[in-house]
C-alpha positions as CSV (number, residue, x, y, z in Angstrom):
1,M,174.8,69.4,336.5
2,K,172.6,66.7,338.0
3,I,173.8,63.4,336.8
4,K,172.5,60.0,337.2
5,Y,172.9,56.3,335.9
6,C,169.9,54.7,334.4
7,K,169.2,51.0,333.3
8,R,167.7,50.5,329.9
9,E,164.1,50.2,331.2
10,Q,164.6,53.5,333.1
11,I,165.5,55.5,330.0
12,D,162.9,57.8,328.4
13,H,163.0,56.7,324.7
14,D,161.8,60.0,323.5
15,L,163.9,62.3,325.4
16,W,166.9,60.0,324.7
17,D,166.6,59.9,320.9
18,A,165.7,63.6,320.9
19,C,169.0,64.4,322.6
20,V,170.9,62.4,320.0
21,K,169.2,64.0,317.1
22,K,169.6,67.6,318.4
23,A,173.1,67.1,319.4
24,V,175.9,68.4,317.3
25,N,178.1,65.3,317.9
26,G,174.8,63.1,317.8
27,H,175.4,60.1,315.6
28,V,173.4,56.9,314.5
29,F,175.5,54.7,316.7
30,A,173.8,56.3,319.9
31,Q,170.3,56.2,318.8
32,S,168.2,53.8,320.9
33,W,167.0,51.5,317.9
34,Y,170.7,50.9,316.9
35,L,171.8,50.1,320.5
36,D,168.9,47.8,321.1
37,I,169.9,45.9,318.1
38,V,173.8,45.7,318.3
39,C,173.9,44.9,322.2
40,D,172.0,42.7,324.5
41,D,172.0,45.1,327.3
42,W,172.8,48.6,328.0
43,G,172.6,51.4,330.3
44,A,173.5,55.2,330.3
45,V,174.7,58.1,332.3
46,V,172.2,60.9,331.9
47,A,172.9,64.6,332.6
48,D,170.4,67.5,333.2
49,D,167.1,65.8,331.9
50,Y,168.8,64.6,328.7
51,L,170.8,67.6,327.7
52,A,173.8,65.0,327.6
53,V,174.0,61.2,327.6
54,L,176.7,58.6,327.6
55,P,175.4,55.1,326.5
56,L,177.1,52.1,328.1
57,P,176.7,48.8,326.3
58,L,176.8,45.9,328.8
59,K,178.2,42.5,328.6
60,R,178.3,39.8,331.4
61,N,180.7,37.2,331.5
62,S,181.3,34.4,334.3
63,L,183.0,36.8,336.5
64,F,181.7,40.4,336.1
65,K,179.6,42.8,334.0
66,R,181.5,45.2,332.1
67,V,181.1,47.9,329.7
68,Y,182.3,47.1,326.1
69,S,182.5,48.2,322.6
70,P,180.0,46.3,320.5
71,Y,181.0,44.7,317.2
72,W,178.9,47.3,315.1
73,S,179.8,50.4,317.3
74,P,182.9,52.1,316.2
75,Y,182.4,54.8,318.7
76,L,179.8,56.2,321.1
77,G,180.9,58.8,323.8
78,I,179.3,61.6,325.5
79,I,176.3,63.2,323.2
80,N,175.6,66.6,324.4
81,Q,173.1,69.2,323.1
82,Q,175.1,72.3,324.6
83,P,178.8,73.0,325.1
84,L,180.0,70.6,327.8
85,P,182.7,71.8,330.1
86,E,185.7,69.4,330.6
87,K,184.9,69.0,334.1
88,D,181.3,67.8,333.5
89,G,182.6,65.4,330.8
90,K,184.9,63.9,333.4
91,L,182.2,63.8,336.1
92,M,179.9,61.7,333.6
93,L,182.7,59.3,333.2
94,E,183.2,59.0,336.9
95,H,179.4,58.2,337.3
96,I,179.8,55.0,335.5
97,P,179.0,52.5,338.1
98,N,180.9,49.5,336.4
99,R,184.5,48.8,337.7
100,N,185.4,47.4,334.5
101,F,184.9,49.4,331.2
102,E,186.2,50.2,327.6
103,L,184.7,53.1,325.9
104,V,185.5,54.7,322.5
105,M,184.4,58.2,322.6
106,N,183.4,60.2,319.5
107,A,185.6,62.7,317.8
108,H,183.9,65.7,319.5
109,N,184.7,64.5,323.0
110,K,187.9,66.4,324.3
111,L,188.3,65.4,328.0
112,P,191.1,66.0,330.3
113,K,193.9,63.4,330.6
114,S,194.3,63.6,334.2
115,G,192.7,61.0,336.3
116,L,191.7,59.0,333.2
117,S,193.4,56.2,331.6
118,I,193.6,56.6,327.8
119,S,194.8,53.3,326.3
120,N,194.4,54.3,322.6
121,V,193.5,56.6,319.9
122,L,191.4,55.3,317.0
123,K,191.5,57.1,313.8
124,F,189.3,56.8,310.8
125,S,189.0,58.7,307.4
126,V,186.4,61.5,306.9
127,L,185.5,63.5,303.9
128,D,183.8,66.7,303.7
129,L,181.3,66.9,301.0
130,I,180.8,70.6,300.9
131,E,183.0,71.4,298.0
132,D,182.2,70.7,294.3
133,L,183.1,67.2,292.8
134,S,186.2,68.6,291.0
135,R,187.7,70.1,294.3
136,I,187.1,66.7,296.1
137,E,188.7,64.6,293.3
138,S,191.7,66.9,293.6
139,N,192.5,65.2,296.9
140,F,192.1,61.7,295.9
141,S,195.1,59.4,296.2
142,P,196.7,58.6,292.7
143,E,195.4,54.8,292.7
144,M,191.8,56.3,292.5
145,K,192.3,57.5,288.9
146,S,191.7,54.1,287.5
147,V,188.5,53.6,289.6
148,V,187.1,57.1,288.5
149,D,188.1,56.6,284.9
150,S,186.4,53.1,284.8
151,Y,183.1,54.6,286.6
152,K,183.2,57.6,284.0
153,A,183.6,55.2,281.1
154,K,180.5,53.2,282.2
155,K,182.6,50.2,282.7
156,L,180.1,49.5,285.5
157,T,176.8,50.9,286.8
158,V,175.9,51.8,290.1
159,V,172.2,51.6,291.4
160,R,170.5,52.0,294.8
161,A,167.8,49.2,294.6
162,L,168.6,46.4,296.9
163,N,166.7,45.1,299.7
164,G,168.2,43.5,303.0
165,T,168.1,40.0,302.0
166,E,169.4,40.6,298.6
167,Y,172.4,42.3,300.0
168,I,173.1,39.5,302.5
169,D,172.7,36.8,299.9
170,F,175.4,38.7,297.9
171,V,177.8,38.9,300.9
172,K,177.5,35.2,301.5
173,R,178.8,34.3,298.0
174,D,182.1,32.4,298.0
175,N,183.7,34.6,295.5
176,V,182.8,37.8,297.5
177,Y,185.5,39.6,300.0
178,S,183.7,40.7,303.0
179,E,185.5,41.4,306.4
180,R,182.6,41.6,308.9
181,S,180.8,38.3,309.6
182,D,178.0,39.1,312.0
183,L,175.3,39.0,309.3
184,P,172.4,38.2,311.4
185,T,172.8,41.6,313.2
186,L,173.7,43.4,309.9
187,L,170.5,42.2,308.5
188,K,168.7,43.7,311.5
189,I,170.3,47.0,311.3
190,V,169.8,47.3,307.4
191,S,166.1,46.3,307.7
192,F,165.2,48.7,310.4
193,A,167.2,51.6,308.7
194,L,165.7,51.2,305.2
195,R,162.2,51.0,306.7
196,Y,162.8,54.4,308.3
197,K,164.7,55.8,305.2
198,S,168.0,56.4,306.9
199,A,170.1,54.3,304.8
200,G,170.9,53.1,301.3
201,L,172.1,49.9,299.9
202,Y,174.0,50.4,296.6
203,A,175.1,47.6,294.0
204,A,177.7,47.9,291.4
205,Y,177.3,45.8,288.1
206,D,179.9,45.1,285.5
207,E,179.3,45.4,281.8
208,S,177.6,41.9,281.6
209,N,175.2,43.1,284.2
210,S,176.7,40.8,287.0
211,M,176.6,42.4,290.7
212,I,180.4,42.8,291.8
213,A,180.0,45.0,294.7
214,G,177.6,46.4,297.2
215,A,177.7,48.9,300.0
216,F,175.5,49.7,302.9
217,I,175.4,53.4,304.1
218,L,173.8,54.8,307.1
219,K,172.8,58.3,307.4
220,S,172.3,60.4,310.9
221,Q,172.2,64.3,311.1
222,K,174.7,65.5,308.5
223,C,177.0,62.4,308.3
224,L,177.0,59.4,306.0
225,S,178.9,56.5,307.3
226,L,179.9,53.3,305.3
227,I,178.9,50.6,307.7
228,H,179.5,47.5,305.3
229,C,180.6,46.7,302.0
230,A,181.6,43.5,300.0
231,D,183.3,43.1,296.5
232,V,184.4,40.4,294.2
233,Y,187.8,42.2,293.9
234,S,190.1,42.1,297.3
235,K,191.1,45.8,296.5
236,H,187.6,47.0,296.8
237,D,187.8,48.9,293.5
238,A,184.1,48.4,292.8
239,V,183.1,49.5,296.2
240,K,185.2,52.6,295.6
241,A,183.3,53.1,292.5
242,I,180.1,53.1,294.6
243,V,181.5,55.7,297.0
244,Y,182.5,57.8,293.9
245,H,178.9,57.6,292.7
246,M,177.7,58.8,296.1
247,L,180.0,61.8,295.8
248,E,178.7,62.7,292.4
249,H,175.2,62.8,293.8
250,N,176.1,64.5,297.2
251,A,179.1,66.8,296.4
252,G,178.2,70.5,297.3
253,S,176.1,69.5,300.2
254,N,176.5,70.2,303.8
255,L,177.3,66.6,304.7
256,T,180.3,64.5,305.7
257,L,181.2,60.9,304.6
258,E,183.2,58.8,307.1
259,F,184.9,55.3,307.0
260,P,184.9,54.1,310.6
261,F,185.2,50.4,309.6
262,Y,187.2,50.8,306.2
263,S,189.6,53.7,306.5
264,K,192.7,51.9,305.4
265,E,191.1,49.6,302.6
266,I,188.8,52.6,301.3
267,G,188.7,55.9,303.0
268,Q,192.3,56.8,302.7
269,G,191.8,56.8,299.0
270,F,189.4,59.6,299.0
271,S,190.7,61.8,301.8
272,D,193.6,62.1,304.4
273,N,191.7,63.9,306.9
274,E,190.8,61.9,310.0
275,H,188.6,61.7,313.2
276,H,190.4,60.9,316.3
277,C,188.3,59.0,319.0
278,L,189.9,58.6,322.5
279,V,189.7,55.0,324.0
280,Y,189.2,54.8,327.8
281,K,189.7,51.7,329.7
282,K,189.4,50.7,333.3
283,G,189.9,47.5,335.4
284,L,190.3,44.3,333.5
285,P,189.5,45.5,330.0
286,K,192.9,47.1,330.0
287,W,194.0,43.4,329.3
288,I,191.1,42.5,327.4
289,S,190.8,43.0,323.3
290,L,189.1,46.3,322.7
291,I,186.6,44.9,320.1
292,S,184.7,42.0,321.5
């Protein structure tokens, strides 16, 4: 395997995105447009003319440049179009030129532990939508019953008709619960994704036609990811109703729904299945917070 490190300006945009789109473990967080938005600088380890790539978001502080985990990237890891032997995956990690790095791999990266420092394992809920809705519902946690009953009784209405500015305006309201605060970057992601029809913005309205929740979903390959949500209720019941609405319209499809940012708050109510992402650290990041 021929492996090289490339700076951002050296990366072939078309070959990169083709690799991410064709790979079984390709995902939206590794697409070039997404990386360009969520991090100021990035490079990559590239193998065999883009048959496998490893994106490396870069941040410089007063002392050194390091590979880090951007705010809006729950995982990245090695993206490979063909099965990747463990030794080649390890070799790609060894080609990272930076002495200091922290990497959250994707759930399909199973690399050898020898010679690598695994500092943590991140877990998040994932739901397979291939079964019909009744089978999917049978695995819900008990507290989901009231949410489903409210939705079926039409006590709230879910629509997919917002634009990015309307969504951000809702998130900024004083009475709305929203945990992620980097809204300028979020607006850029939403605007780009909606323009290329790879995303959906959903809103939930109560019986008086007041908006009480919103959710932003990104789609890549056969995966739907809940990237951001906001709700007037701290338990996110209206957001859960939005998710149920999505299940109603996508059950029986060859898709998965993942909750990389909201596993405990929302995802665990729908599924007890989890993806496990290994976290590798080297150098000073061993003592630096994982998410910057």
